[in-house]
C-alpha positions in Angstrom: 103.4 91.0 95.0 105.2 90.2 99.1 108.2 92.3 101.3 107.2 89.6 103.4 111.3 89.2 105.1 112.6 92.5 103.7 114.1 95.5 105.5 113.2 99.0 105.1 113.6 102.5 106.0 111.1 104.9 105.4 111.4 108.6 106.3 108.6 110.1 106.9 107.0 107.8 109.0 104.9 109.2 111.5 101.8 110.8 109.2 100.9 111.7 106.0 102.1 108.2 103.2 104.9 107.5 105.4 102.8 106.6 108.5 100.7 104.4 105.8 103.0 103.0 103.6 105.2 102.2 106.9 101.5 100.2 107.9 101.4 98.5 104.6 105.0 97.3 104.7 104.0 95.9 108.3 101.4 94.3 107.3 103.1 92.3 104.3 105.5 90.9 106.2 108.4 93.9 106.2 110.6 94.6 109.4 110.4 98.6 109.1 113.6 100.7 110.4 111.2 104.4 110.6 113.1 107.5 110.5 111.0 111.4 111.2 111.6 114.3 113.0 108.8 113.3 115.6 107.9 109.8 117.3 107.3 106.8 115.3 105.2 105.0 118.1 104.0 101.9 115.7 104.5 100.4 113.0 108.5 100.4 113.0 110.6 98.0 114.9 113.3 100.7 115.0 112.8 104.5 115.3 115.4 107.1 115.0 115.2 110.6 114.8 116.5 112.8 112.0 115.8 116.6 111.0 116.6 116.5 107.5 117.2 120.5 107.1 120.7 119.2 110.1 123.6 117.0 108.4 124.9 116.0 111.7 121.6 115.1 112.8 121.8 112.6 109.4 125.5 111.5 109.5 123.5 109.5 112.4 120.7 108.5 111.8 122.2 106.4 109.3 124.7 105.5 111.5 121.9 104.0 114.1 120.7 102.0 110.9 120.7 98.5 113.1 121.6 95.7 109.7 121.1 95.7 106.2 118.2 96.8 104.0 116.4 95.9 101.1 114.8 99.6 100.3 115.1 102.6 101.4 112.1 105.1 101.0 112.2 109.1 100.8 109.0 110.6 101.9 109.8 113.2 103.9 109.6 116.8 102.4 108.5 119.8 104.1 105.2 121.6 102.2 106.1 125.5 99.8 104.7 127.4 102.6 107.8 127.4 103.9 111.0 129.5 102.6 112.7 128.0 99.9 115.7 127.4 102.5 114.4 124.5 104.6 112.4 123.5 101.5 115.0 122.8 98.6 117.6 121.7 102.0 114.8 119.4 103.6 113.2 118.1 99.8 116.5 117.7 98.0 120.2 118.4 100.2 119.3 117.0 102.7 117.1 113.4 101.3 120.2 113.6 98.9 122.8 112.9 102.0 120.5 110.5 103.9 120.6 108.5 100.5 124.5 108.2 100.1 125.2 107.7 103.1 123.4 104.7 103.8 124.4 103.4 100.2 126.9 100.7 102.3 123.7 99.8 104.8 121.3 98.5 101.7 121.8 95.0 100.7 122.6 93.9 97.0 119.9 94.4 95.4 118.2 97.5 97.4 115.9 99.6 95.7 115.5 103.4 96.4 111.6 104.9 96.0 111.9 109.1 96.7 108.4 110.2 96.8 108.6 113.5 94.1 105.6 115.0 92.9 103.6 115.8 90.1 104.0 119.3 91.0 107.6 118.3 90.0 106.9 117.2 86.0 107.9 120.0 84.2 111.2 119.2 85.3 113.1 119.9 81.5 112.0 123.5 82.2 114.3 123.8 85.2 117.2 121.7 83.8 119.8 124.0 83.9 119.2 124.8 87.7 118.5 121.2 88.6 122.7 120.2 87.5 123.9 123.6 89.5 121.7 122.0 92.5 123.1 118.8 92.4 127.0 120.0 93.1 125.9 121.4 96.3 127.6 119.8 99.2 126.9 121.2 102.4 123.7 123.1 104.3 125.4 126.1 104.0 125.3 126.6 100.3 121.7 126.2 99.4 121.4 129.8 100.8 123.1 130.7 98.3 123.1 129.0 95.9 119.1 130.2 96.4 119.8 133.9 95.8 122.3 132.8 92.6 119.4 131.4 91.2 116.3 133.3 92.2 114.7 130.8 93.2 111.3 132.2 95.1 108.9 131.1 97.3 106.0 130.3 94.5 108.9 128.3 93.2 110.8 126.6 95.5 108.4 123.7 96.6 108.3 122.8 92.6 112.3 122.9 91.9 112.9 120.8 94.5 110.5 118.5 93.3 111.4 118.6 89.2 115.7 117.9 90.8 114.5 115.2 93.3 112.5 114.0 89.9 116.4 114.1 87.9 118.1 113.2 90.5 116.5 109.6 90.5 116.5 109.7 86.6 120.2 110.2 86.6 120.7 107.9 89.6 119.7 104.5 87.5 123.3 104.0 87.5 125.2 105.5 89.9 125.0 101.6 92.4 125.0 99.5 89.8 127.6 97.2 91.5 125.9 97.4 93.9 122.5 96.6 91.9 121.0 98.9 93.3 118.2 100.8 91.4 116.8 104.2 92.0 112.9 105.3 91.3 110.5 108.2 92.0 106.8 107.9 92.7 105.2 111.2 91.4 101.3 112.3 93.4 98.8 114.4 92.6 97.7 116.9 96.4 96.9 114.0 98.9 95.9 114.0 102.1 98.1 114.1 104.5 99.0 116.8 107.3 100.2 119.4 104.6 97.5 119.0 101.8 95.8 122.9 103.1 99.6 123.6 101.7 99.7 122.5 99.2 96.1 123.4 97.5 96.9 127.1 99.2 100.3 127.2 96.9 101.2 124.7 94.5 97.4 124.1 92.9 96.0 127.0 93.1 98.5 128.7 90.9 98.2 125.2 88.2 94.3 126.6 88.6 95.6 129.9 88.1 96.9 128.9 84.7 93.9 126.2 82.9 90.5 125.9 82.1 88.1 124.1 83.0 87.5 120.7 83.0 85.4 117.9 84.1 85.7 115.2 86.4 89.1 115.6 87.2 90.2 113.7 90.6 90.3 115.4 94.0 93.0 114.7 96.9 94.0 111.3 96.5 95.0 109.4 99.8 97.9 108.2 101.0 96.4 104.6 101.3 95.8 105.0 97.6 100.3 106.8 97.7 101.5 103.3 99.6 101.0 100.3 97.8 103.1 101.9 94.4 105.4 102.6 97.2 105.7 98.6 98.0 105.4 97.2 95.1 109.0 99.4 93.9 110.5 97.9 97.6 109.4 94.7 95.7 111.7 92.3 93.6 109.2 92.5 91.1 109.7 95.7 90.0 112.9 94.7 89.5 112.5 96.0 86.3 111.8 99.2 86.9 115.3 102.0 86.9 115.5 105.6 86.6 111.9 105.4 86.6 108.5 108.1 87.4 105.3 106.6 88.5 102.7 109.0 88.8 99.9 108.0 90.8 97.5 111.7 90.3 94.0 108.9 89.7 94.4 110.3 86.2 94.7 114.9 86.9 98.0 114.4 84.4 96.1 112.7 81.2 93.3 115.1 82.1 95.5 118.3 81.5 98.1 117.0 79.1 94.4 115.7 77.0 93.7 119.5 77.7 97.5 120.7 77.0 97.2 119.1 73.1 93.6 118.7 71.7 93.7 114.8 72.1 90.5 114.6 74.5 
């Protein structure tokens, strides 16, 4: 597997999974265009500052991309401890805006990789809300959507990832004329700067609803997730489209076994 010679856009490249992905892709011979709110000073050939809650910043960032790219890795996101408006703006609306603006910048046969979350695994339960979110076309509409659909601080993060997972599947053939495929990666808790926020909120709520299970994996590391993202940028994954790869060390399987009694 190689990404040698590919040009790849990586958002969230200043820290966590984004930084590790930029590092790994660079080591494997890719040219990396790094995007983040914070300065990225290594493992990139071009840095573009971006605020995914600001439509003007997103448009400016897309315009600054030099040349064509072979992949777009949407890794940037905000934690579940923030209020619902920025969580929905950054984790879904801004991500989608950037993706749509980047389509003319992508080569034929390019790959889009969206980093969702195991927290969004129950996407079926919020399908109607996700469909309604897909109709939102501006940042200004987000607050009204949240009020109308009663999105709370407790469920906004999970919902943002549920919607992203569904949108990934929905988009499998949206840019078929360019041969662009769209996939997602759903990590469980990962040792990034937002791990503490995640453990205090999403993980704590899940733990309260579940019975203890012996041998559950602890948080993963960015080094565990970056190779999965790199694989989806690679031509060896060309038959994967609209897929959601769960990268959690077995946590989902353990919870499913507990729920359905096959452990």
